[in-house]
N, C-alpha and C positions, 0 to 999 in steps of 0.2 A: 626420555634417553637422553643420555649426554652427548653432545655433539664430538665428534671426533677431533683430536688434536693435531692430527694431520692431514693434509690435502695433496694428493697427487696431482698435478695438472700437466696433462699432455699439451705442448705448444709445437706449432709448425714454423716454418722460416718466414711466415708472415708476421709473426710475432704477436704483440698485444692486440692489432686489429682482427686476428683470426681466432681470439678465444671467445668461448661462450660468455653469456651473462654471470653463469654460475663460476665459472672460473675467475672472471673479472672480480666477483664479490669476495671469493676466497683470498685473492691476492690483497683487496683493500681491508680486509680482516686480520691479515697475518701479521703476528710480532716479528716473524723472521721469514725470510723468502731465500731459498737456496738450488742451486743448479748448477750446471756445467758453466763454465765462462762464456761459451758461444750463447746460450740460451739467457744468460743474465745479461747480456749484453743487447739481447732485443729488446729488454723491457725498457730501455733507454736510461740515459744520465740524467735526465732533468727533474726526475724524482715526481714526476705526475703519477706514475703507476705505484701503489702501496707507498706514498711517502714515508710513513711511520715505522716502516718496517727496517729492521736489520738485514743487510743484503751478506750473503755469505758465498763463497766461490765453493763447488763441491771438488774434492780432491781426485787425483788421478794417481792410481787405479781407484775405480768405483768403489769397491770393497772398504777402502780407508774412510769413507765417510758415513758409512754405517753407525758406528759408535757414536760420533759426535751428533748424530742425527737423535740417536736413540736417548741421550743425554738431554735434549729438551723437551722430554715428555712433560706435560702439564702446560706447556706454552703452545699458542696457534702458531702452526708452522705450515708454509707452502714449499712444496717441491717440483720445480719445473725439469721436465723429462721431455723427450721427444717424440711427438706425434701420439700413438697409442700405447700407453704405459704397459699393457698387458698382451702386447703381440711382440714377441721378441724386444720387450723394453725393459726399461729399469723398475718398472711396478711389479714385476713378478719378483725380482730380488728384494725390494723393500718388504713386501707382504709377508715374506718368510719370516721376517725378523718382527711382526706384529700380530697381535691380537686383532680379530675382525672387527671390532667396534672401535678399534684406535683410528682407523684411516678412511677416507673416502677418496674418489677418484674423479676427475673429468676428463676422461678421453679427448684426444684431438684426433685430427685426420692422419691416419697411418700413410708411412711412405709406400706401403703396398698399395692403398687405394688410389694415391695420387698418380703412381706409376702406372696402374692398370688403367686409369682415366686418360693419360696421356697416350698410352700404345692401343685403347680400344679391346684389351683383354679381358676374358671372363675371369674374374676372381676364383670362382668355384672349381675352375679346371686348371688353374695356374698355380705350381708349386711356388709357396712363399717361405723364404728360409732368412734366418739371421746368421750371417758368416761373419759379422764383425768380432766375435769371441770365439769360434771355432775352426777347425781346419777345414779348407778345400775339400778333403776327403769325405767330409759329409755327405757330399753330393754323389759320392760313388754308387750307393744302391739305388738310386734314382736316374743316373746319367745314361739316356739314351736318345737315339736320333728323332727329334720331333718334341722332346721335352722342351716347355715353356717354365721358366722360371724366374721371379723377382727375388734378387739377393742384396741384402743388405751388405754394405762392406765396410772395414776397419777404418780405412783411411785412403787418402787419395792415391796411394801406390797400389793398393789392394787389387782395382781394375787390372791393372797392366798383369800383376802377378797371376790372377786369375785366368787370363789371355794365355799366359805362358803354360799354365798348369792344364789348361784345355787343349792344347796344341800338342803337350809333351804325351797325352792320353789318346790322340789321335783324332780329336775333337777341333782342330784348328779352323774347320769351315763353319764352326758356329757363329752366329750372328749376337753380337752384342750391343746393347743400348745403355749408354752410361749417362745416368740420370743425376744431375748435381743441384742440390739446394731446391728440391720441388715444393713449389707452392710461394716461393720468397721471389724477391726482386731480382736475386742472381740466378733464378734457376736457367740451367743450361741441359739441352738434349742431344747427344751426339751417337750416331751409329759407326758400327767398325765389325771387321770380322776378327775372330780370335788370332788367327795366324799373320794379320797385317797390323796388329794392334800398334798404334805409333803416339799416342795421346800423352803426352809430358806434362800437362797442366792441369789434371784432375783434381778438384778439391773436395774436401769433406765439408757437409755429409753428401754420401754419394751411394746410389744403389745402381746395381745392373741388372738388365732384363736379359736373359738368356735364351735363345732359340737354337738348340742343341742341334748338330749335325755334324757328320765324319763317319768314318769306320772303326772308330774304338772299341775297346771291349767294353761289353755290357753284362751286367749281372742277371741271369735268369731268375724268376720270381718263384719257380718251384723249389722244393727243399733238394739238397743234395748239389751243392756246388762242386765245380772240379777239385780233386785234391790239390792240384798245384796253385789253388787259389790261397793256400794258407802254407806259411812256412812250418816245417816240422821235422821230426827227426825219425820218422817211421811211427811214432805214436800217434796215429791219427784214426778215428773211425773211417773207413773207407766210404767213398762216396753211395754207393748203394745201400750200405748197411745203415750209413747216417740217413738217406733219405727214409727209410724204415724206422729208424730211431724217432726222428723228429715227428713222423706220421703218429706213433704212439704216444711221444709225449703231448701231442693234440695243443702247441701251444694257442693262447688266446689273449687279446690286446689288454695289456696293462698286468699281465703276469708276471711272477719270478721264477726263475729256474736255480736249482743247485746243480751243478756238473762237477761230480765228485771223480777225481781222477782225471782231470781236463786233458791233459795231454798237451795238444795244440789248440786246444779252444774251440775246435771246429762247430762242436755241438752248441757251445753256449752263444757262439757268434751267430749260427745260424738260426737259434733261438730269438736273438736280438732283431734281427732282419725279418722275421716271420709277421710281425704284427707290432702296430705303434704302441709306444710307452712300456714295453717289456723290458725287464731287468733280470740279471742273471748273476749268480755269485760262481765263480770258477775254483774249484778246491785243487791245488796242485803241490804236491809234495816238493818237488825237484825245483830250485831256485831257476835253472836254466830255461826249464819249460815254461815256469810261471812269466819269465821275460819275455818268452817267445809270444805267450797268449797275448800279452799287453801290446806286442808289436803286430800282430795279426788283427786285432781289434781295431788298432790306429790305422790299418790300410783301408778300413771300411769306413773310418771316421765315427766310429760308434762309440755312444755314450751308454751309460747304464750297466756297465759290467765291472763287479769288484772281484778281485783276485785277491784270494786268499792262500799263501804259501804255508803248507803244513799238511797233515794226513788226518782224514776223517776216521774215527767220529770225533776227535778233539777238536778239529779246527772249526767244527760247525757251532761250537759255543757262541752265542751272542750275535748269530747271524739272523736276518730279517727272516721269516718263516716263508716258506716256498709253496708255490702251488704245484709244481713238477719236481721230481728229481731224475736225475740221470747219474747211473753209476756205470763208468767207463773203465774205472781202475781201483784196485783196493778192495775188491770185492772180499767179504769177510762174514761169517756168522756174528762177529761183534758187532760189524758196522750195520748189518740189517736189523739186529735185536736193538741198537741204539737210535735207529730210525724209526721203528716202529713205536718204541716209546715214547719220541719227540714228536713225531708229524702229527699234524692235525686230520681229522676225519675228511675225506674228501681229496687229500693229496695224490696226484698221480706220480707213480714209480715205475720206472723203466731201468732194467738192468741188462748188460750184455756181458756173455762169458765165452772164453774160447778155451780154456782148459777144461780136463774131464772133472777136476775138483770142483772148479766153480760150477760147472754143468749140473752136478749132483747137488750141490747148495741151492741151486735156483729150483730144481725139481722138487726139493725138500720143500722150500717157501711155497711154491706154486700149490703143492698138496695142501697146505695148511692155511694159505692166505688168498687162494684163488688167483683168479686173472688169466691171461693167455700167455701159454708157453710156445715160442716159435723157433723151430730151427731152421737156419738159414745157408743154403748151401750153394755156392756162386763157382762159376767156372768162366774163364776168359779164353778166346781163341788166342793163340800164339804158333810161334815157328816149331815145328816137331820133325826136324831133319830136314829133307826137302820139301815137306807138305805143311800142314798145320793142325793142331791139335789142341784139345781142351785143358788148360792149366788151371786146376782146382786151387780155391783157397781154403783157409782152415775154415771150417764151419763155426758159425757164431748162433749160440743159444740166446734168444732173448725172452725175458720175462717181462710183462707188463701187467701193472694192477692198479687199483686203487685202495689207498689205506683206509 
């Protein structure tokens, strides 16, 4: 077996003394050593570590260093990264550009492990997130009183910005522990309350341990979020029907949805919220609605949503194969025929119809393709003169089946 040309080495704030023997051996054997300026400085300037190696500072932004690294194939290269390279670390990004046999990794101690050790928190019940490259909104689906989380921060200004963000969402009573340079000689740990955050000398690298408290809005975990959680122009699957639709779609972890005629994107967004690793493709013909879908996804800090502006079935070309399909708009004979020709066996399909013509189409396809045909009739109490009465919504016919 040929030795990999690249070694990814996780380094902590304690520098070379904290490295494993395998990491030190990889450094000594390297022709080129590269990493962020902060990590390269920890090697020391006296040349006692990897004295024969060429030293290169990894550029900012991180992506700019990928091509120069790949140009070094065939030489022995060591890349220094922070802590555990594969826990919200640089190793994940590097591995996307490499074949499995090209690299090996020697993880260091993660910031999460060091923070938990300082705080006495059990990692198995603590949310660990890297917010150094994602917005604070990534916390929204999980943010609730009692939440414990360890969060990697982008820079020294980020903890104060997070405190302001939490306070603005009604979680100003949250306890924040600011952890700087964990594991190194400059380590510092300080506690404060989000609403009273006044630390103006926080230095990178930094993490924040959050103990959430307050009366801010939290997201329920059941399907069927309130309609006003989404920006929309009226083109939205209403909450009770949305809950029934998500139940029929039956999302499972790691699956992809096609949301055809996505409108506000509420179905795709709740699909993403339902299980870890889920992805979705939202197909929307109108540009203003496609933009609104993007804005709604950003409200929840969601990743994994691809938005395609166009009409199905044409807009489905070259899209990753789905595990489930929802048709909320644009239902037609041509669309169903195209889906049946395209989808692999086992794909779950759910379609909602309001018009008589669409109902007839679903009844036809139910007769020949099977599944379940459900008529949903809802009424909501409201004013009726000086009293109250039932205000009926248009009935919705829902067809769900498996290709």
